[in-house]
C-alpha positions in Angstrom: 48.5 -49.7 -3.1 49.4 -46.2 -4.0 47.6 -42.9 -3.6 48.0 -40.1 -6.1 47.7 -36.7 -4.5 47.2 -34.1 -7.1 47.1 -30.3 -6.5 44.6 -28.7 -8.8 46.0 -26.0 -11.0 49.6 -27.1 -10.5 50.5 -28.6 -13.8 52.6 -31.8 -13.8 52.8 -31.6 -10.0 51.7 -35.0 -8.6 53.1 -36.7 -5.6 52.9 -40.5 -5.5 53.0 -41.8 -2.0 53.5 -45.5 -1.5 50.7 -46.7 0.8 51.5 -50.3 2.0 49.2 -52.0 4.5 49.2 -49.9 7.7 48.2 -50.2 11.3 45.7 -47.7 12.7 48.7 -45.6 14.1 50.3 -45.6 10.7 47.0 -44.5 9.0 46.9 -41.5 11.5 50.5 -40.6 10.6 49.7 -40.9 6.9 46.7 -38.5 7.2 48.8 -36.1 9.3 51.5 -36.1 6.6 48.9 -35.2 4.0 47.7 -32.3 6.0 51.3 -31.1 6.4 51.8 -31.3 2.7 48.7 -29.2 2.2 50.1 -26.7 4.5 53.2 -26.3 2.3 51.1 -25.5 -0.7 51.2 -29.0 -2.4 47.5 -29.7 -2.0 44.4 -27.5 -2.3 43.6 -26.2 1.2 40.2 -26.0 2.7 38.2 -22.7 2.3 39.2 -20.1 4.9 42.7 -21.5 5.4 45.0 -18.5 6.3 48.7 -18.1 5.4 51.0 -15.1 6.1 53.6 -13.7 3.8 56.9 -12.0 4.5 55.4 -8.5 5.1 52.7 -9.9 7.4 50.0 -9.9 4.7 47.5 -12.6 5.6 45.9 -14.5 2.7 42.7 -16.5 2.9 42.0 -19.4 0.5 38.9 -19.0 -1.6 37.9 -22.3 -3.2 36.6 -22.7 -6.8 32.9 -22.6 -7.4 30.0 -20.9 -9.2 27.9 -17.9 -8.4 25.4 -15.5 -10.0 27.2 -12.2 -10.7 25.4 -8.9 -10.9 22.1 -7.6 -9.5 18.6 -6.8 -10.9 18.3 -4.1 -8.1 21.2 -1.9 -9.2 22.4 0.1 -12.1 22.3 -1.0 -15.7 26.0 -1.9 -15.6 25.3 -4.7 -13.1 23.1 -6.5 -15.6 22.3 -9.1 -16.8 22.7 -11.3 -13.8 24.7 -14.2 -15.1 26.5 -17.4 -13.9 30.2 -17.2 -13.5 32.4 -20.2 -12.9 35.6 -19.7 -10.8 37.6 -22.6 -12.1 40.6 -22.3 -9.8 40.8 -21.5 -6.1 42.9 -18.5 -5.2 44.2 -16.7 -2.1 42.9 -13.2 -1.2 44.0 -10.7 1.3 42.2 -11.2 4.6 42.4 -7.4 5.1 42.8 -4.4 2.9 46.5 -3.4 2.3 47.3 -1.2 5.3 49.3 1.9 5.4 52.0 0.0 7.3 52.2 -2.7 4.6 52.2 -0.1 1.8 55.1 1.8 3.4 57.2 -1.4 3.8 56.9 -2.1 0.1 56.6 1.3 -1.5 58.3 3.5 1.0 55.6 6.2 1.1 53.2 7.3 3.8 49.5 8.2 3.2 50.5 11.8 3.6 53.1 11.5 0.9 50.5 9.8 -1.3 48.1 12.6 -0.6 50.7 15.2 -1.5 51.3 13.5 -4.8 47.6 13.9 -5.5 47.3 17.4 -4.1 48.6 18.9 -0.9 45.4 20.7 -0.1 43.4 17.5 0.0 42.4 16.2 3.5 43.5 12.9 5.1 40.8 10.5 6.0 42.4 8.4 8.7 46.1 7.7 9.5 47.9 4.8 11.2 49.7 1.6 10.3 46.5 -0.5 10.6 44.4 1.9 8.6 43.8 1.0 5.0 46.0 2.7 2.4 44.2 5.2 0.2 45.2 7.9 -2.3 46.3 4.9 -4.4 45.9 4.9 -8.2 45.5 1.7 -10.3 48.9 2.2 -11.7 50.4 2.5 -8.2 48.5 -0.6 -7.1 50.1 -2.5 -10.0 53.6 -1.2 -9.0 52.9 -2.4 -5.4 52.1 -5.9 -6.8 55.2 -5.9 -9.0 57.4 -5.3 -6.0 55.7 -8.0 -4.0 56.4 -10.4 -6.8 60.0 -9.5 -6.9 60.4 -11.0 -3.4 59.8 -14.5 -4.8 58.1 -15.6 -1.6 56.2 -18.5 -3.2 53.2 -16.6 -4.4 52.4 -14.8 -7.6 50.3 -11.7 -6.7 47.8 -9.7 -8.8 44.8 -7.5 -8.5 41.6 -9.6 -8.5 39.3 -9.7 -11.5 36.0 -8.2 -10.6 34.4 -11.6 -10.9 36.9 -13.0 -8.3 36.2 -10.0 -6.1 32.4 -10.4 -6.2 32.6 -14.2 -5.7 34.8 -13.6 -2.6 32.7 -10.8 -1.3 29.4 -12.7 -1.6 30.9 -15.8 0.0 27.9 -17.8 -0.9 25.3 -15.1 -0.3 22.9 -13.9 -3.0 21.6 -10.6 -1.7 22.8 -7.0 -1.8 25.0 -7.5 1.3 26.7 -10.5 2.9 25.4 -9.4 6.4 23.9 -6.4 8.2 25.7 -3.4 6.6 26.3 -1.6 9.9 27.9 -4.8 11.2 30.2 -5.5 8.2 31.1 -2.1 6.7 32.3 1.4 7.4 30.2 3.6 5.0 28.6 7.0 4.9 26.1 6.4 7.7 28.6 5.1 10.4 32.1 6.3 9.4 31.8 9.7 11.2 31.1 11.3 14.5 27.3 10.9 14.3 25.1 8.3 12.7 23.6 9.6 9.5 20.7 8.4 7.4 22.6 9.3 4.3 20.3 7.5 1.9 17.2 9.6 3.0 19.1 12.9 2.9 17.4 14.0 6.1 20.4 15.9 7.4 19.8 19.4 5.9 21.1 22.6 7.5 20.4 25.9 5.9 19.6 24.1 2.6 23.0 22.5 2.7 23.3 18.7 2.7 25.5 17.3 5.4 28.0 15.1 3.6 30.0 12.3 5.2 33.3 14.2 5.4 31.5 17.2 7.1 30.4 14.6 9.7 34.0 13.6 10.3 33.6 10.5 8.1 36.9 8.7 7.4 38.5 5.3 7.0 38.9 3.0 10.1 41.5 0.4 11.1 41.0 -2.9 9.1 39.4 -5.9 10.7 37.1 -4.2 13.2 33.8 -5.0 11.5 32.5 -8.6 11.1 34.1 -10.7 8.3 32.1 -12.6 5.6 31.8 -16.4 5.6 35.2 -16.8 4.0 36.7 -14.9 6.9 37.6 -11.7 4.9 37.1 -8.3 6.4 36.0 -4.9 4.9 34.9 -6.3 1.5 32.3 -3.6 1.6 33.0 0.0 2.7 36.2 1.6 4.2 37.9 2.1 0.8 37.1 1.2 -2.8 39.2 -1.7 -4.1 40.9 -1.7 -7.5 40.3 -4.6 -9.8 42.3 -5.7 -12.9 39.4 -5.1 -15.3 38.7 -2.5 -17.9 35.4 -0.8 -17.3 33.3 -0.2 -20.4 32.3 3.4 -20.1 29.8 5.3 -22.1 27.5 8.3 -21.6 24.4 6.2 -20.7 26.1 4.5 -17.8 27.1 1.3 -19.5 23.7 0.0 -20.6 25.7 -2.9 -22.2 26.4 -4.2 -18.7 28.1 -7.6 -18.7 27.2 -8.6 -22.2 30.2 -10.0 -24.0 32.4 -10.0 -20.9 34.2 -13.1 -19.5 32.1 -15.7 -17.6 35.1 -17.8 -16.5 36.2 -15.6 -13.6 39.0 -13.9 -15.7 39.4 -10.1 -15.9 38.2 -8.1 -18.9 41.5 -6.8 -20.3 40.6 -6.5 -24.0 37.1 -5.0 -24.3 36.7 -1.2 -23.9 39.0 1.7 -23.2 41.9 0.7 -20.8 41.8 4.3 -19.4 38.8 3.3 -17.3 39.4 0.6 -14.6 37.0 -1.1 -12.2 36.6 -0.3 -8.5 34.5 -2.4 -6.2 33.1 -2.4 -2.7 32.2 1.1 -1.8 33.9 3.2 0.8 33.6 5.2 4.0 31.9 7.9 1.8 29.3 5.9 0.0 25.7 5.5 0.9 24.2 2.0 1.5 22.9 1.7 -2.1 26.4 2.2 -3.4 28.0 -0.2 -0.9 26.7 -3.5 -2.2 28.3 -6.7 -3.4 27.3 -6.0 -7.0 28.1 -2.3 -7.1 30.5 -1.3 -9.8 32.5 2.0 -10.1 35.3 3.2 -12.3 38.2 5.7 -12.3 41.1 6.5 -14.5 44.2 4.4 -13.8 46.4 7.3 -12.9 44.0 8.9 -10.4 44.9 8.5 -6.7 41.5 8.8 -5.2 41.1 9.6 -1.5 38.7 6.7 -1.1 40.5 4.1 -3.2 42.7 1.4 -1.9 43.9 -2.1 -2.7 43.4 -5.8 -1.8 45.6 -8.4 -3.5 45.0 -12.0 -4.6 47.7 -14.6 -5.1 48.4 -18.0 -6.6 51.2 -20.3 -5.5 54.2 -20.1 -7.8 53.9 -23.7 -8.8 54.5 -25.5 -5.6 55.8 -23.5 -2.6 59.0 -25.5 -2.2 60.5 -22.7 -0.2 58.0 -23.6 2.6 59.0 -27.3 2.8 61.4 -28.2 5.6 64.9 -28.8 4.2 65.2 -32.2 5.6 62.3 -33.4 3.4 63.9 -31.9 0.3 66.6 -33.1 -2.0 67.8 -32.2 -5.5 68.9 -34.5 -8.2 70.1 -33.1 -11.5 68.3 -29.8 -11.1 65.0 -31.4 -10.0 63.4 -30.8 -6.6 62.1 -33.9 -4.9 60.1 -34.3 -1.7 60.5 -37.3 0.7 57.9 -38.2 3.2 58.4 -40.7 6.0 55.3 -42.9 6.4 55.6 -44.6 9.7 57.3 -47.0 12.1 56.6 -50.2 10.0 59.3 -49.0 7.5 63.0 -49.5 8.1 64.7 -46.6 9.9 65.2 -43.7 7.5 63.2 -45.4 4.7 61.3 -42.9 2.6 58.4 -43.0 0.3 58.8 -43.2 -3.4 59.8 -39.7 -4.5 58.6 -38.0 -7.6 59.3 -34.8 -9.5 57.4 -31.7 -8.3 58.9 -28.9 -10.3 62.1 -27.7 -11.8 64.4 -26.3 -9.1 64.1 -22.5 -9.4 67.1 -20.4 -9.8 66.6 -17.5 -7.4 68.5 -14.3 -8.3 71.1 -13.2 -5.8 70.4 -10.1 -3.9 
């Protein structure tokens, strides 16, 4: 008998393992081998699986699925509520990109980013584990370009806003994926004192006490509770850039989602590309603006003090760089994987081997 193990989304990447009659021990070895293959990126992992890249960025696997995107409780641009199918699983940053990770890739600190925007602007939290902010969409794209230059087995990008909302909801259907105070840093809880920012009760000499006047700021990533996928700070802390064009007009986008993709892909063709989508709310936003369906926009060159970045990734074909060298061989420019099945085989006997991908030519440093 033979078993065909096919990784969804990896075109022409099937591994045929010979599966002769086995003892119970050999069956255990066989299943363990399959799990190891999944670890190397050859099979779709289970939801919530975590992998770490070369700069310490942890990625969580988000499986394919369907969800209802948008909200009837929000602004006109969140309507109509519609079904979106995420056809392929993807990996998403477990945390927002931190200031330490940003500096390791881009070479700039949050102070330097602030200075580029305007030196008189304040800082809203500083430290290697704080989320990076004062990041424009264009700078977020440059960060991703440099990540991809490392050829670490993943192809990075910004999420589409459909991918972002699907990952944020993690199977939930309401405005929030948990109690907002438990899952998010937002206007009410990001400063010295707890505010009821939605009710606007904090009035002093006819002046509304804003979050920054209360010492509101960003906070280190990963402190609040994660969602069901195991992802942190999907709401609050900093807004997150998405790939999509936002369709802007003077009546707050009454068109909503009409005519936009329903397959999980980003809108990169409809509307003015000088408006890009932000998601998730921030340390500055009130609860009604810190929802799973909330949409916001900014110009791609604007490094906002509440805007940051979270990346998604797909394996670059099969992550052959992660496969132990003793299981790899190359024949006429083709990478092959060998898997030893168990003690019933002759010493050193391997499974049937099959092509998994052309051997990549990695540029010399």
